[in-house]
PDB file of N, CA, C and O in Angstrom:
ATOM      1  N   UNK A   1     -58.057   2.593  41.948  1.00  0.00           N
ATOM      2  CA  UNK A   1     -56.714   2.509  42.441  1.00  0.00           C
ATOM      3  C   UNK A   1     -55.807   2.500  41.215  1.00  0.00           C
ATOM      4  O   UNK A   1     -56.023   1.714  40.293  1.00  0.00           O
ATOM      5  N   UNK A   2     -54.801   3.360  41.196  1.00  0.00           N
ATOM      6  CA  UNK A   2     -53.874   3.441  40.070  1.00  0.00           C
ATOM      7  C   UNK A   2     -52.461   3.235  40.586  1.00  0.00           C
ATOM      8  O   UNK A   2     -52.007   3.949  41.480  1.00  0.00           O
ATOM      9  N   UNK A   3     -51.768   2.256  40.016  1.00  0.00           N
ATOM     10  CA  UNK A   3     -50.375   2.008  40.372  1.00  0.00           C
ATOM     11  C   UNK A   3     -49.506   2.383  39.188  1.00  0.00           C
ATOM     12  O   UNK A   3     -49.793   2.007  38.052  1.00  0.00           O
ATOM     13  N   UNK A   4     -48.445   3.125  39.455  1.00  0.00           N
ATOM     14  CA  UNK A   4     -47.511   3.438  38.391  1.00  0.00           C
ATOM     15  C   UNK A   4     -46.129   3.659  38.977  1.00  0.00           C
ATOM     16  O   UNK A   4     -45.976   3.977  40.156  1.00  0.00           O
ATOM     17  N   UNK A   5     -45.141   3.486  38.140  1.00  0.00           N
ATOM     18  CA  UNK A   5     -43.762   3.659  38.563  1.00  0.00           C
ATOM     19  C   UNK A   5     -42.906   3.971  37.354  1.00  0.00           C
ATOM     20  O   UNK A   5     -43.413   4.001  36.233  1.00  0.00           O
ATOM     21  N   UNK A   6     -41.619   4.203  37.555  1.00  0.00           N
ATOM     22  CA  UNK A   6     -40.761   4.613  36.446  1.00  0.00           C
ATOM     23  C   UNK A   6     -40.548   3.537  35.381  1.00  0.00           C
ATOM     24  O   UNK A   6     -40.204   3.865  34.245  1.00  0.00           O
ATOM     25  N   UNK A   7     -40.743   2.261  35.720  1.00  0.00           N
ATOM     26  CA  UNK A   7     -40.468   1.197  34.747  1.00  0.00           C
ATOM     27  C   UNK A   7     -41.691   0.344  34.438  1.00  0.00           C
ATOM     28  O   UNK A   7     -41.552  -0.731  33.854  1.00  0.00           O
ATOM     29  N   UNK A   8     -42.886   0.796  34.815  1.00  0.00           N
ATOM     30  CA  UNK A   8     -44.093   0.015  34.559  1.00  0.00           C
ATOM     31  C   UNK A   8     -45.178   0.900  33.965  1.00  0.00           C
ATOM     32  O   UNK A   8     -45.172   2.119  34.140  1.00  0.00           O
ATOM     33  N   UNK A   9     -46.113   0.263  33.256  1.00  0.00           N
ATOM     34  CA  UNK A   9     -47.284   0.982  32.769  1.00  0.00           C
ATOM     35  C   UNK A   9     -48.137   1.407  33.957  1.00  0.00           C
ATOM     36  O   UNK A   9     -48.219   0.690  34.954  1.00  0.00           O
ATOM     37  N   UNK A  10     -48.765   2.559  33.853  1.00  0.00           N
ATOM     38  CA  UNK A  10     -49.771   2.918  34.849  1.00  0.00           C
ATOM     39  C   UNK A  10     -50.912   1.918  34.702  1.00  0.00           C
ATOM     40  O   UNK A  10     -51.436   1.722  33.605  1.00  0.00           O
ATOM     41  N   UNK A  11     -51.286   1.302  35.783  1.00  0.00           N
ATOM     42  CA  UNK A  11     -52.265   0.221  35.735  1.00  0.00           C
ATOM     43  C   UNK A  11     -53.479   0.571  36.580  1.00  0.00           C
ATOM     44  O   UNK A  11     -53.363   0.727  37.795  1.00  0.00           O
ATOM     45  N   UNK A  12     -54.643   0.697  35.951  1.00  0.00           N
ATOM     46  CA  UNK A  12     -55.858   1.008  36.710  1.00  0.00           C
ATOM     47  C   UNK A  12     -56.496  -0.263  37.270  1.00  0.00           C
ATOM     48  O   UNK A  12     -57.203  -0.976  36.557  1.00  0.00           O
ATOM     49  N   UNK A  13     -56.248  -0.534  38.522  1.00  0.00           N
ATOM     50  CA  UNK A  13     -56.841  -1.701  39.170  1.00  0.00           C
ATOM     51  C   UNK A  13     -58.247  -1.358  39.638  1.00  0.00           C
ATOM     52  O   UNK A  13     -58.484  -0.277  40.176  1.00  0.00           O
ATOM     53  N   UNK A  14     -59.173  -2.277  39.432  1.00  0.00           N
ATOM     54  CA  UNK A  14     -60.562  -2.099  39.854  1.00  0.00           C
ATOM     55  C   UNK A  14     -60.890  -3.126  40.929  1.00  0.00           C
ATOM     56  O   UNK A  14     -60.683  -4.324  40.735  1.00  0.00           O
ATOM     57  N   UNK A  15     -61.396  -2.659  42.052  1.00  0.00           N
ATOM     58  CA  UNK A  15     -61.900  -3.569  43.074  1.00  0.00           C
ATOM     59  C   UNK A  15     -63.315  -3.918  42.634  1.00  0.00           C
ATOM     60  O   UNK A  15     -64.211  -3.075  42.685  1.00  0.00           O
ATOM     61  N   UNK A  16     -63.517  -5.163  42.200  1.00  0.00           N
ATOM     62  CA  UNK A  16     -64.834  -5.520  41.667  1.00  0.00           C
ATOM     63  C   UNK A  16     -65.744  -6.145  42.716  1.00  0.00           C
ATOM     64  O   UNK A  16     -66.954  -6.244  42.511  1.00  0.00           O
ATOM     65  N   UNK A  17     -65.161  -6.569  43.846  1.00  0.00           N
ATOM     66  CA  UNK A  17     -65.992  -6.988  44.977  1.00  0.00           C
ATOM     67  C   UNK A  17     -65.131  -7.007  46.229  1.00  0.00           C
ATOM     68  O   UNK A  17     -63.956  -7.370  46.183  1.00  0.00           O
ATOM     69  N   UNK A  18     -65.721  -6.616  47.337  1.00  0.00           N
ATOM     70  CA  UNK A  18     -65.050  -6.664  48.633  1.00  0.00           C
ATOM     71  C   UNK A  18     -66.097  -6.632  49.732  1.00  0.00           C
ATOM     72  O   UNK A  18     -67.210  -6.144  49.536  1.00  0.00           O
ATOM     73  N   UNK A  19     -65.724  -7.159  50.889  1.00  0.00           N
ATOM     74  CA  UNK A  19     -66.595  -7.002  52.053  1.00  0.00           C
ATOM     75  C   UNK A  19     -65.998  -5.976  53.016  1.00  0.00           C
ATOM     76  O   UNK A  19     -66.534  -5.763  54.103  1.00  0.00           O
ATOM     77  N   UNK A  20     -64.893  -5.338  52.623  1.00  0.00           N
ATOM     78  CA  UNK A  20     -64.206  -4.292  53.375  1.00  0.00           C
ATOM     79  C   UNK A  20     -63.565  -4.775  54.668  1.00  0.00           C
ATOM     80  O   UNK A  20     -62.997  -3.972  55.409  1.00  0.00           O
ATOM     81  N   UNK A  21     -63.644  -6.067  54.954  1.00  0.00           N
ATOM     82  CA  UNK A  21     -63.040  -6.573  56.181  1.00  0.00           C
ATOM     83  C   UNK A  21     -62.151  -7.791  55.969  1.00  0.00           C
ATOM     84  O   UNK A  21     -61.122  -7.920  56.632  1.00  0.00           O
ATOM     85  N   UNK A  22     -62.530  -8.693  55.051  1.00  0.00           N
ATOM     86  CA  UNK A  22     -61.769  -9.935  54.944  1.00  0.00           C
ATOM     87  C   UNK A  22     -61.205 -10.224  53.560  1.00  0.00           C
ATOM     88  O   UNK A  22     -60.205 -10.935  53.460  1.00  0.00           O
ATOM     89  N   UNK A  23     -61.798  -9.707  52.489  1.00  0.00           N
ATOM     90  CA  UNK A  23     -61.298 -10.036  51.154  1.00  0.00           C
ATOM     91  C   UNK A  23     -61.608  -8.933  50.138  1.00  0.00           C
ATOM     92  O   UNK A  23     -62.485  -8.095  50.349  1.00  0.00           O
ATOM     93  N   UNK A  24     -60.859  -8.962  49.028  1.00  0.00           N
ATOM     94  CA  UNK A  24     -61.113  -8.101  47.872  1.00  0.00           C
ATOM     95  C   UNK A  24     -60.791  -8.876  46.606  1.00  0.00           C
ATOM     96  O   UNK A  24     -59.839  -9.655  46.568  1.00  0.00           O
ATOM     97  N   UNK A  25     -61.589  -8.657  45.574  1.00  0.00           N
ATOM     98  CA  UNK A  25     -61.358  -9.227  44.251  1.00  0.00           C
ATOM     99  C   UNK A  25     -60.959  -8.051  43.361  1.00  0.00           C
ATOM    100  O   UNK A  25     -61.743  -7.120  43.178  1.00  0.00           O
ATOM    101  N   UNK A  26     -59.753  -8.085  42.810  1.00  0.00           N
ATOM    102  CA  UNK A  26     -59.191  -6.941  42.096  1.00  0.00           C
ATOM    103  C   UNK A  26     -58.832  -7.351  40.672  1.00  0.00           C
ATOM    104  O   UNK A  26     -58.316  -8.445  40.443  1.00  0.00           O
ATOM    105  N   UNK A  27     -59.114  -6.452  39.704  1.00  0.00           N
ATOM    106  CA  UNK A  27     -58.906  -6.750  38.287  1.00  0.00           C
ATOM    107  C   UNK A  27     -58.292  -5.544  37.581  1.00  0.00           C
ATOM    108  O   UNK A  27     -58.581  -4.399  37.928  1.00  0.00           O
ATOM    109  N   UNK A  28     -57.444  -5.810  36.589  1.00  0.00           N
ATOM    110  CA  UNK A  28     -56.890  -4.756  35.741  1.00  0.00           C
ATOM    111  C   UNK A  28     -56.708  -5.291  34.332  1.00  0.00           C
ATOM    112  O   UNK A  28     -56.410  -6.470  34.141  1.00  0.00           O
ATOM    113  N   UNK A  29     -56.886  -4.427  33.351  1.00  0.00           N
ATOM    114  CA  UNK A  29     -56.672  -4.774  31.951  1.00  0.00           C
ATOM    115  C   UNK A  29     -55.890  -3.638  31.307  1.00  0.00           C
ATOM    116  O   UNK A  29     -56.243  -2.467  31.449  1.00  0.00           O
ATOM    117  N   UNK A  30     -54.828  -3.994  30.602  1.00  0.00           N
ATOM    118  CA  UNK A  30     -53.993  -3.003  29.928  1.00  0.00           C
ATOM    119  C   UNK A  30     -53.964  -3.335  28.441  1.00  0.00           C
ATOM    120  O   UNK A  30     -53.672  -4.468  28.059  1.00  0.00           O
ATOM    121  N   UNK A  31     -54.266  -2.351  27.608  1.00  0.00           N
ATOM    122  CA  UNK A  31     -54.143  -2.499  26.159  1.00  0.00           C
ATOM    123  C   UNK A  31     -53.207  -1.418  25.648  1.00  0.00           C
ATOM    124  O   UNK A  31     -53.337  -0.249  26.010  1.00  0.00           O
ATOM    125  N   UNK A  32     -52.266  -1.814  24.806  1.00  0.00           N
ATOM    126  CA  UNK A  32     -51.315  -0.871  24.232  1.00  0.00           C
ATOM    127  C   UNK A  32     -50.926  -1.389  22.859  1.00  0.00           C
ATOM    128  O   UNK A  32     -50.348  -2.470  22.751  1.00  0.00           O
ATOM    129  N   UNK A  33     -51.231  -0.642  21.808  1.00  0.00           N
ATOM    130  CA  UNK A  33     -51.032  -1.085  20.426  1.00  0.00           C
ATOM    131  C   UNK A  33     -51.709  -2.449  20.244  1.00  0.00           C
ATOM    132  O   UNK A  33     -52.921  -2.559  20.429  1.00  0.00           O
ATOM    133  N   UNK A  34     -50.954  -3.475  19.888  1.00  0.00           N
ATOM    134  CA  UNK A  34     -51.520  -4.818  19.707  1.00  0.00           C
ATOM    135  C   UNK A  34     -51.305  -5.706  20.927  1.00  0.00           C
ATOM    136  O   UNK A  34     -51.417  -6.929  20.832  1.00  0.00           O
ATOM    137  N   UNK A  35     -51.003  -5.110  22.053  1.00  0.00           N
ATOM    138  CA  UNK A  35     -50.697  -5.852  23.270  1.00  0.00           C
ATOM    139  C   UNK A  35     -51.840  -5.692  24.265  1.00  0.00           C
ATOM    140  O   UNK A  35     -52.308  -4.579  24.507  1.00  0.00           O
ATOM    141  N   UNK A  36     -52.283  -6.796  24.836  1.00  0.00           N
ATOM    142  CA  UNK A  36     -53.314  -6.754  25.873  1.00  0.00           C
ATOM    143  C   UNK A  36     -52.931  -7.742  26.958  1.00  0.00           C
ATOM    144  O   UNK A  36     -52.546  -8.875  26.671  1.00  0.00           O
ATOM    145  N   UNK A  37     -53.037  -7.312  28.190  1.00  0.00           N
ATOM    146  CA  UNK A  37     -52.807  -8.213  29.310  1.00  0.00           C
ATOM    147  C   UNK A  37     -53.810  -7.917  30.411  1.00  0.00           C
ATOM    148  O   UNK A  37     -54.246  -6.780  30.592  1.00  0.00           O
ATOM    149  N   UNK A  38     -54.166  -8.961  31.140  1.00  0.00           N
ATOM    150  CA  UNK A  38     -55.117  -8.840  32.231  1.00  0.00           C
ATOM    151  C   UNK A  38     -54.470  -9.346  33.518  1.00  0.00           C
ATOM    152  O   UNK A  38     -53.690 -10.298  33.507  1.00  0.00           O
ATOM    153  N   UNK A  39     -54.806  -8.697  34.611  1.00  0.00           N
ATOM    154  CA  UNK A  39     -54.346  -9.105  35.929  1.00  0.00           C
ATOM    155  C   UNK A  39     -55.566  -9.227  36.827  1.00  0.00           C
ATOM    156  O   UNK A  39     -56.469  -8.392  36.773  1.00  0.00           O
ATOM    157  N   UNK A  40     -55.594 -10.250  37.640  1.00  0.00           N
ATOM    158  CA  UNK A  40     -56.677 -10.396  38.610  1.00  0.00           C
ATOM    159  C   UNK A  40     -56.086 -10.990  39.880  1.00  0.00           C
ATOM    160  O   UNK A  40     -55.212 -11.856  39.835  1.00  0.00           O
ATOM    161  N   UNK A  41     -56.578 -10.511  41.002  1.00  0.00           N
ATOM    162  CA  UNK A  41     -56.028 -10.917  42.291  1.00  0.00           C
ATOM    163  C   UNK A  41     -57.144 -11.200  43.280  1.00  0.00           C
ATOM    164  O   UNK A  41     -58.212 -10.591  43.231  1.00  0.00           O
ATOM    165  N   UNK A  42     -56.876 -12.134  44.174  1.00  0.00           N
ATOM    166  CA  UNK A  42     -57.731 -12.383  45.329  1.00  0.00           C
ATOM    167  C   UNK A  42     -56.906 -11.972  46.539  1.00  0.00           C
ATOM    168  O   UNK A  42     -55.891 -12.598  46.843  1.00  0.00           O
ATOM    169  N   UNK A  43     -57.334 -10.931  47.223  1.00  0.00           N
ATOM    170  CA  UNK A  43     -56.641 -10.477  48.423  1.00  0.00           C
ATOM    171  C   UNK A  43     -57.447 -10.890  49.643  1.00  0.00           C
ATOM    172  O   UNK A  43     -58.664 -10.711  49.693  1.00  0.00           O
ATOM    173  N   UNK A  44     -56.746 -11.446  50.628  1.00  0.00           N
ATOM    174  CA  UNK A  44     -57.390 -11.901  51.853  1.00  0.00           C
ATOM    175  C   UNK A  44     -56.577 -11.396  53.035  1.00  0.00           C
ATOM    176  O   UNK A  44     -55.352 -11.312  52.957  1.00  0.00           O
ATOM    177  N   UNK A  45     -57.243 -11.065  54.116  1.00  0.00           N
ATOM    178  CA  UNK A  45     -56.531 -10.603  55.314  1.00  0.00           C
ATOM    179  C   UNK A  45     -55.687 -11.713  55.928  1.00  0.00           C
ATOM    180  O   UNK A  45     -54.678 -11.444  56.579  1.00  0.00           O
ATOM    181  N   UNK A  46     -56.097 -12.948  55.722  1.00  0.00           N
ATOM    182  CA  UNK A  46     -55.387 -14.076  56.309  1.00  0.00           C
ATOM    183  C   UNK A  46     -55.005 -15.067  55.215  1.00  0.00           C
ATOM    184  O   UNK A  46     -55.876 -15.759  54.689  1.00  0.00           O
ATOM    185  N   UNK A  47     -53.722 -15.151  54.858  1.00  0.00           N
ATOM    186  CA  UNK A  47     -53.312 -16.084  53.803  1.00  0.00           C
ATOM    187  C   UNK A  47     -53.653 -17.538  54.122  1.00  0.00           C
ATOM    188  O   UNK A  47     -53.903 -18.327  53.211  1.00  0.00           O
ATOM    189  N   UNK A  48     -53.667 -17.897  55.391  1.00  0.00           N
ATOM    190  CA  UNK A  48     -53.963 -19.273  55.770  1.00  0.00           C
ATOM    191  C   UNK A  48     -55.456 -19.587  55.695  1.00  0.00           C
ATOM    192  O   UNK A  48     -55.836 -20.757  55.735  1.00  0.00           O
ATOM    193  N   UNK A  49     -56.294 -18.583  55.590  1.00  0.00           N
ATOM    194  CA  UNK A  49     -57.737 -18.801  55.584  1.00  0.00           C
ATOM    195  C   UNK A  49     -58.364 -18.108  54.383  1.00  0.00           C
ATOM    196  O   UNK A  49     -59.351 -17.386  54.527  1.00  0.00           O
ATOM    197  N   UNK A  50     -57.803 -18.320  53.207  1.00  0.00           N
ATOM    198  CA  UNK A  50     -58.296 -17.611  52.033  1.00  0.00           C
ATOM    199  C   UNK A  50     -59.349 -18.398  51.262  1.00  0.00           C
ATOM    200  O   UNK A  50     -59.810 -17.928  50.221  1.00  0.00           O
ATOM    201  N   UNK A  51     -59.750 -19.587  51.737  1.00  0.00           N
ATOM    202  CA  UNK A  51     -60.743 -20.402  51.044  1.00  0.00           C
ATOM    203  C   UNK A  51     -62.025 -19.665  50.717  1.00  0.00           C
ATOM    204  O   UNK A  51     -62.417 -19.633  49.551  1.00  0.00           O
ATOM    205  N   UNK A  52     -62.709 -19.062  51.708  1.00  0.00           N
ATOM    206  CA  UNK A  52     -63.944 -18.338  51.410  1.00  0.00           C
ATOM    207  C   UNK A  52     -63.720 -17.168  50.447  1.00  0.00           C
ATOM    208  O   UNK A  52     -64.548 -16.924  49.570  1.00  0.00           O
ATOM    209  N   UNK A  53     -62.616 -16.448  50.603  1.00  0.00           N
ATOM    210  CA  UNK A  53     -62.316 -15.336  49.698  1.00  0.00           C
ATOM    211  C   UNK A  53     -62.110 -15.856  48.286  1.00  0.00           C
ATOM    212  O   UNK A  53     -62.611 -15.272  47.325  1.00  0.00           O
ATOM    213  N   UNK A  54     -61.379 -16.943  48.160  1.00  0.00           N
ATOM    214  CA  UNK A  54     -61.118 -17.527  46.847  1.00  0.00           C
ATOM    215  C   UNK A  54     -62.418 -17.955  46.177  1.00  0.00           C
ATOM    216  O   UNK A  54     -62.616 -17.705  44.989  1.00  0.00           O
ATOM    217  N   UNK A  55     -63.292 -18.592  46.925  1.00  0.00           N
ATOM    218  CA  UNK A  55     -64.570 -19.041  46.359  1.00  0.00           C
ATOM    219  C   UNK A  55     -65.433 -17.865  45.912  1.00  0.00           C
ATOM    220  O   UNK A  55     -66.028 -17.909  44.835  1.00  0.00           O
ATOM    221  N   UNK A  56     -65.505 -16.819  46.728  1.00  0.00           N
ATOM    222  CA  UNK A  56     -66.313 -15.647  46.373  1.00  0.00           C
ATOM    223  C   UNK A  56     -65.746 -14.958  45.139  1.00  0.00           C
ATOM    224  O   UNK A  56     -66.491 -14.597  44.228  1.00  0.00           O
ATOM    225  N   UNK A  57     -64.429 -14.776  45.107  1.00  0.00           N
ATOM    226  CA  UNK A  57     -63.813 -14.098  43.967  1.00  0.00           C
ATOM    227  C   UNK A  57     -63.892 -14.951  42.704  1.00  0.00           C
ATOM    228  O   UNK A  57     -64.074 -14.414  41.611  1.00  0.00           O
ATOM    229  N   UNK A  58     -63.758 -16.264  42.835  1.00  0.00           N
ATOM    230  CA  UNK A  58     -63.880 -17.141  41.663  1.00  0.00           C
ATOM    231  C   UNK A  58     -65.228 -16.928  40.997  1.00  0.00           C
ATOM    232  O   UNK A  58     -65.305 -16.814  39.773  1.00  0.00           O
ATOM    233  N   UNK A  59     -66.284 -16.875  41.784  1.00  0.00           N
ATOM    234  CA  UNK A  59     -67.625 -16.668  41.230  1.00  0.00           C
ATOM    235  C   UNK A  59     -67.733 -15.308  40.551  1.00  0.00           C
ATOM    236  O   UNK A  59     -68.305 -15.200  39.466  1.00  0.00           O
ATOM    237  N   UNK A  60     -67.190 -14.271  41.181  1.00  0.00           N
ATOM    238  CA  UNK A  60     -67.256 -12.916  40.619  1.00  0.00           C
ATOM    239  C   UNK A  60     -66.468 -12.834  39.315  1.00  0.00           C
ATOM    240  O   UNK A  60     -66.961 -12.289  38.327  1.00  0.00           O
ATOM    241  N   UNK A  61     -65.254 -13.369  39.304  1.00  0.00           N
ATOM    242  CA  UNK A  61     -64.443 -13.313  38.086  1.00  0.00           C
ATOM    243  C   UNK A  61     -65.107 -14.096  36.955  1.00  0.00           C
ATOM    244  O   UNK A  61     -65.188 -13.604  35.830  1.00  0.00           O
ATOM    245  N   UNK A  62     -65.579 -15.299  37.240  1.00  0.00           N
ATOM    246  CA  UNK A  62     -66.225 -16.102  36.198  1.00  0.00           C
ATOM    247  C   UNK A  62     -67.456 -15.402  35.637  1.00  0.00           C
ATOM    248  O   UNK A  62     -67.689 -15.443  34.429  1.00  0.00           O
ATOM    249  N   UNK A  63     -68.252 -14.756  36.499  1.00  0.00           N
ATOM    250  CA  UNK A  63     -69.430 -14.011  36.026  1.00  0.00           C
ATOM    251  C   UNK A  63     -69.043 -12.857  35.104  1.00  0.00           C
ATOM    252  O   UNK A  63     -69.824 -12.446  34.246  1.00  0.00           O
ATOM    253  N   UNK A  64     -67.827 -12.341  35.292  1.00  0.00           N
ATOM    254  CA  UNK A  64     -67.364 -11.200  34.501  1.00  0.00           C
ATOM    255  C   UNK A  64     -66.438 -11.604  33.356  1.00  0.00           C
ATOM    256  O   UNK A  64     -65.758 -10.755  32.780  1.00  0.00           O
ATOM    257  N   UNK A  65     -66.408 -12.888  33.025  1.00  0.00           N
ATOM    258  CA  UNK A  65     -65.643 -13.340  31.868  1.00  0.00           C
ATOM    259  C   UNK A  65     -64.158 -13.527  32.099  1.00  0.00           C
ATOM    260  O   UNK A  65     -63.402 -13.669  31.138  1.00  0.00           O
ATOM    261  N   UNK A  66     -63.718 -13.531  33.354  1.00  0.00           N
ATOM    262  CA  UNK A  66     -62.313 -13.776  33.687  1.00  0.00           C
ATOM    263  C   UNK A  66     -62.210 -15.231  34.123  1.00  0.00           C
ATOM    264  O   UNK A  66     -62.800 -15.625  35.130  1.00  0.00           O
ATOM    265  N   UNK A  67     -61.466 -16.026  33.371  1.00  0.00           N
ATOM    266  CA  UNK A  67     -61.419 -17.473  33.596  1.00  0.00           C
ATOM    267  C   UNK A  67     -60.587 -17.817  34.831  1.00  0.00           C
ATOM    268  O   UNK A  67     -59.359 -17.879  34.776  1.00  0.00           O
ATOM    269  N   UNK A  68     -61.278 -18.035  35.932  1.00  0.00           N
ATOM    270  CA  UNK A  68     -60.608 -18.259  37.211  1.00  0.00           C
ATOM    271  C   UNK A  68     -59.774 -19.538  37.218  1.00  0.00           C
ATOM    272  O   UNK A  68     -58.816 -19.637  37.984  1.00  0.00           O
ATOM    273  N   UNK A  69     -60.112 -20.503  36.397  1.00  0.00           N
ATOM    274  CA  UNK A  69     -59.355 -21.763  36.371  1.00  0.00           C
ATOM    275  C   UNK A  69     -57.907 -21.558  35.926  1.00  0.00           C
ATOM    276  O   UNK A  69     -57.073 -22.441  36.129  1.00  0.00           O
ATOM    277  N   UNK A  70     -57.597 -20.417  35.327  1.00  0.00           N
ATOM    278  CA  UNK A  70     -56.226 -20.131  34.894  1.00  0.00           C
ATOM    279  C   UNK A  70     -55.396 -19.432  35.972  1.00  0.00           C
ATOM    280  O   UNK A  70     -54.205 -19.193  35.775  1.00  0.00           O
ATOM    281  N   UNK A  71     -56.011 -19.105  37.100  1.00  0.00           N
ATOM    282  CA  UNK A  71     -55.283 -18.454  38.188  1.00  0.00           C
ATOM    283  C   UNK A  71     -54.254 -19.415  38.768  1.00  0.00           C
ATOM    284  O   UNK A  71     -54.436 -20.632  38.733  1.00  0.00           O
ATOM    285  N   UNK A  72     -53.177 -18.859  39.299  1.00  0.00           N
ATOM    286  CA  UNK A  72     -52.159 -19.650  39.976  1.00  0.00           C
ATOM    287  C   UNK A  72     -52.082 -19.216  41.429  1.00  0.00           C
ATOM    288  O   UNK A  72     -52.129 -18.026  41.741  1.00  0.00           O
ATOM    289  N   UNK A  73     -51.966 -20.188  42.301  1.00  0.00           N
ATOM    290  CA  UNK A  73     -51.854 -19.908  43.732  1.00  0.00           C
ATOM    291  C   UNK A  73     -50.439 -19.436  44.041  1.00  0.00           C
ATOM    292  O   UNK A  73     -49.463 -20.027  43.578  1.00  0.00           O
ATOM    293  N   UNK A  74     -50.336 -18.377  44.821  1.00  0.00           N
ATOM    294  CA  UNK A  74     -49.041 -17.892  45.292  1.00  0.00           C
ATOM    295  C   UNK A  74     -48.904 -18.345  46.738  1.00  0.00           C
ATOM    296  O   UNK A  74     -49.648 -17.886  47.604  1.00  0.00           O
ATOM    297  N   UNK A  75     -47.957 -19.243  47.007  1.00  0.00           N
ATOM    298  CA  UNK A  75     -47.824 -19.743  48.382  1.00  0.00           C
ATOM    299  C   UNK A  75     -47.303 -18.658  49.324  1.00  0.00           C
ATOM    300  O   UNK A  75     -46.424 -17.875  48.965  1.00  0.00           O
ATOM    301  N   UNK A  76     -47.853 -18.629  50.514  1.00  0.00           N
ATOM    302  CA  UNK A  76     -47.406 -17.710  51.560  1.00  0.00           C
ATOM    303  C   UNK A  76     -46.696 -18.548  52.617  1.00  0.00           C
ATOM    304  O   UNK A  76     -47.326 -19.146  53.489  1.00  0.00           O
ATOM    305  N   UNK A  77     -45.382 -18.575  52.518  1.00  0.00           N
ATOM    306  CA  UNK A  77     -44.574 -19.422  53.392  1.00  0.00           C
ATOM    307  C   UNK A  77     -43.986 -18.608  54.536  1.00  0.00           C
ATOM    308  O   UNK A  77     -44.219 -17.403  54.637  1.00  0.00           O
ATOM    309  N   UNK A  78     -43.233 -19.265  55.382  1.00  0.00           N
ATOM    310  CA  UNK A  78     -42.594 -18.595  56.518  1.00  0.00           C
ATOM    311  C   UNK A  78     -41.606 -17.523  56.064  1.00  0.00           C
ATOM    312  O   UNK A  78     -41.293 -16.606  56.822  1.00  0.00           O
ATOM    313  N   UNK A  79     -41.115 -17.636  54.827  1.00  0.00           N
ATOM    314  CA  UNK A  79     -40.178 -16.633  54.312  1.00  0.00           C
ATOM    315  C   UNK A  79     -40.864 -15.306  53.989  1.00  0.00           C
ATOM    316  O   UNK A  79     -40.196 -14.280  53.861  1.00  0.00           O
ATOM    317  N   UNK A  80     -42.188 -15.317  53.858  1.00  0.00           N
ATOM    318  CA  UNK A  80     -42.929 -14.083  53.588  1.00  0.00           C
ATOM    319  C   UNK A  80     -43.016 -13.270  54.874  1.00  0.00           C
ATOM    320  O   UNK A  80     -43.478 -13.765  55.902  1.00  0.00           O
ATOM    321  N   UNK A  81     -42.575 -12.037  54.808  1.00  0.00           N
ATOM    322  CA  UNK A  81     -42.608 -11.164  55.980  1.00  0.00           C
ATOM    323  C   UNK A  81     -43.643 -10.082  55.720  1.00  0.00           C
ATOM    324  O   UNK A  81     -43.567  -9.368  54.720  1.00  0.00           O
ATOM    325  N   UNK A  82     -44.607  -9.964  56.617  1.00  0.00           N
ATOM    326  CA  UNK A  82     -45.663  -8.964  56.493  1.00  0.00           C
ATOM    327  C   UNK A  82     -45.492  -7.928  57.587  1.00  0.00           C
ATOM    328  O   UNK A  82     -45.406  -8.260  58.769  1.00  0.00           O
ATOM    329  N   UNK A  83     -45.446  -6.687  57.184  1.00  0.00           N
ATOM    330  CA  UNK A  83     -45.301  -5.599  58.153  1.00  0.00           C
ATOM    331  C   UNK A  83     -46.591  -4.794  58.181  1.00  0.00           C
ATOM    332  O   UNK A  83     -47.143  -4.452  57.135  1.00  0.00           O
ATOM    333  N   UNK A  84     -47.056  -4.499  59.357  1.00  0.00           N
ATOM    334  CA  UNK A  84     -48.288  -3.717  59.505  1.00  0.00           C
ATOM    335  C   UNK A  84     -47.973  -2.243  59.467  1.00  0.00           C
ATOM    336  O   UNK A  84     -48.877  -1.416  59.576  1.00  0.00           O
TER     337      UNK A  84
END
């Protein structure tokens, strides 16, 4: 999966684990000159029930050298609007 836009670096996201129905563990690494940044995400179909997805992705990221303890939770509140 490649995301790019007029004001961002093209970012090659890798789905490193998924069950194709309830969760995905996604990772990206960008290096440019002396700059390096990493992105990792836990995607779940249900924000209120992301515990199992979080646990599975934590194990996958840690096995691959991505320190899951540094992740920050993004709250999904009533202000979040999801369109299908």
